[in-house]
C-alpha positions in Angstrom: -176.3 -81.6 11.9 -177.8 -80.7 8.6 -178.1 -84.4 7.6 -180.1 -84.9 10.9 -182.6 -82.2 9.9 -181.2 -79.3 12.0 -180.8 -75.9 10.4 -177.1 -75.4 9.7 -177.3 -71.7 10.3 -178.1 -72.4 13.9 -175.2 -74.8 14.3 -172.3 -72.3 14.8 -174.2 -70.8 17.8 -174.8 -74.2 19.3 -171.2 -75.2 18.9 -169.9 -71.9 20.4 -172.0 -72.7 23.5 -170.6 -76.3 23.6 -170.0 -77.0 27.3 -168.2 -80.2 26.6 -165.2 -78.2 25.4 -163.8 -78.2 29.0 -163.8 -82.0 28.9 -162.6 -82.2 25.3 -159.8 -84.6 26.2 -162.5 -87.2 26.9 -163.9 -87.0 23.4 -160.7 -86.7 21.4 -160.2 -86.6 18.4 -163.3 -84.6 17.9 -163.0 -80.9 17.1 -163.7 -78.4 19.8 -167.0 -76.6 19.6 -165.3 -73.3 18.8 -163.4 -74.9 15.9 -166.5 -76.5 14.5 -168.3 -73.1 14.7 -165.4 -71.4 12.9 -165.4 -74.0 10.2 -169.2 -73.9 9.7 -169.1 -70.1 9.4 -167.0 -70.4 6.2 -169.3 -69.6 3.2 -168.4 -72.7 1.2 -169.0 -75.0 4.2 -172.3 -73.3 5.1 -173.5 -73.5 1.5 -172.8 -77.3 1.4 -174.5 -77.7 4.8 -177.6 -75.8 3.5 -177.8 -78.0 0.4 -177.8 -81.1 2.6 -180.4 -79.6 4.9 -182.7 -78.7 2.0 -182.3 -82.3 0.6 -183.2 -83.8 3.9 -186.2 -81.4 4.3 -187.4 -82.4 0.9 -187.3 -86.1 1.9 -184.5 -86.9 -0.6 -182.1 -88.4 1.9 -178.4 -87.6 2.4 -175.8 -88.0 -0.3 -172.8 -90.0 0.5 -169.7 -88.2 1.8 -167.4 -91.1 1.2 
C-alpha cells in the first residue's frame, strides 16, 4: 500500500477490518487481513513501508523488490 501512496501506519487498521477474510478461500494464496496487519505491525516491516511511502511522496518512485 505504501508504494501506492497510502500511509503505511493506517494499513494495519484497514487490514484488520478486511471483510474479505470470510471469503479468503476465493482469493488464495493471499494472506488474511489479520495476518497482513500482524506482519505490518512489526517494527522492521513498518520502517521499510515508511521508507517506501516517503520515497513515493517525494516523487522518487518505488525501488524494485525483486
